[in-house]
N, C-alpha and C positions, 0 to 999 in steps of 0.2 A: 442557565443551569444545565449541566450535563447529566442526563439520566442514563444509568447503566446498571447491569445486574450487580448485586452486592458482592458477588464473588469474583468480579472481573480482575481485581488486582492480584488475587491469589492464582487465578487461572493463567494470567499472563506473566507471572513471576518466572524468571529465568528463560523467557521466550524472546525471540527476535521478531519484532513487529515492523515490517516495511510500511512506510507511509507514502500514500499517493499525493499528487499535487493538490487535490481538493482538500485534504486534511490541513495542509499549510495555509492555503488561501483562506480557509475558515478560521483557523487558529489565529491568523494575523488580524482578523476582524473582531474576534470574540475571545476575550481573556479567559473565559470559563473553559474553553477547549484547550487553550495553552496550558492552563493549570492542571487540567485532567491529564494531558500528555506528560507534563513534568512529574505529576504524581505517579504515573506508570513507570517513568524512568527511575524515580526514587525507590520504587518497589521492585527493582531489579529486572525491569523489562527493557531490553535494548531497543531503542528507536532508531531505525535505519532508513536511508533513502538511497537513491541512485542518481548518477549524473544527469540523466534526462529529466528527472523531476526538478533538480536544481535549475536546469535550463528553462523548464516551463514556468517555474516560480519567478525567475528573473527576466523572462521574455517581456519585451515592451518597456524595459527600464529606459527612461529618456536620458539619463545621465549616468556616469560612472558612480556617482554618489548614491543614486537610487538603487543601482545594481548592487553595490556593496551592502547597502542597508538590507535589502531583501535576502541576499546571500547570507549575511550574518544572522538575520532572524531565523532562517532555516537551520543554520549550523548550531544555533543556541538550543534548538530543540532535539536534535539528533545525537545519538551516541557516536555514530560514524556513517560515512557514505561508502557503500559497497562499490568498488570500481568496476565490477562486472567483467573481470579479466577473462572469464569463461565464455563470453558472448560469442566468440567465433567457433565454439564447440557444440552448437545447438542445432545441427542439421536435421536430425530426426524430430526433435522437439519442434522446430520451425514448421515442418510439414504438418504435424499433428495440430499445432496451434492455429495454423492457417485455416484448418477446417473448423476448429472449435470457437475461435474468436468471432465475434459478430462484426463483420467488416464495416457495416454502416455506422457502427457506434464505437469501434475500437481505434485507439491510437497506438503508435509505436511504443510509447511509454507503458501502456497496458500490457503489451506483449513482453516487454522487458521485466516488468514487475512479476508477471506470471512465470517468466523464466527463472527469476530468483527463487520463487516457491518451488519450482521443479528442481533446480540445482541443489538446493539445501533440504530437500524433502526427507532424506534419510534420517535426519536428526529428529523429525517430528516436532520441532520447536520453532518453526518459521511460519509466520502469518502475515497477512496484508490487511491494512486498514484503509478503506476508501468509502466514499459516498456514491461512487459511480458504478452501481451494481449492474447496470445495463450493458456495460462494455466488457464484463468479465466472461470468460469462457465457461461453459457448463461444467467443466472439470473442477471448478472452484466451488467449495461448499461453505456456507455460512457457519461460523462458530458462535458468534455473539454479536449483539448490536448495542450501540450507544446512540443517544439522541442529544442534540444540542437544542435547547428551547430558549430562544431569545425573548420571545413574547408569544401571545396566543396565536398570532398569524404566521410566525416564522419558526419552523421546526426543520432541522437538518438531521437526517439519519445516516449513521455510519455503520458499516458491517466490518467484521473481522473475519477473514477468510483463510482457508488452508487449501492445499492441493488435494484432490480426491484421487489417490493413487489407482484405485480400482477402475474408475471411469477413464482416467488417462490411459491405463494399460489396455482397456478395451478399444478405445479409439486408435491407439497406436497399433494394435494387432490388425485392425481393419484396414488401416492405411498403409502400413509398412510391410505387409506380407505379400 
């Protein structure tokens, strides 16, 4: 069972929701999360990911068949994969995020997903769904939470986050001046 605020479908309508690797790995194991994501998509929420998430989802595939199965499962959930053509234009952002990301907990994919929130922040319509809250920079704020409860002993919490412009601008001013 996926527990979520009753207004989540309305709040995420017409938004773009980037999905982290842990969303896919959980959705592939629990049909309830897959159905929740498909319901979001049916309610006009664009589900998006990036190439490095595809890499993480397919990493460890023992055969081409397993790779293709994992890649197709991911593609069946997302509206599109953002190619991140802007990644080479993130010099100042990279310096700021190097300070804000928690180096002992963050991976390159965490940086790239944060970069997507930064790049598309002007729209105010771009969010990130992940269960890996520890690796996010402090410039990301929680918007909503959902929980997948498989049984009494297994609960997985997911947060939906956005970039906090004011916090990012303060950190940027401190580091880049």
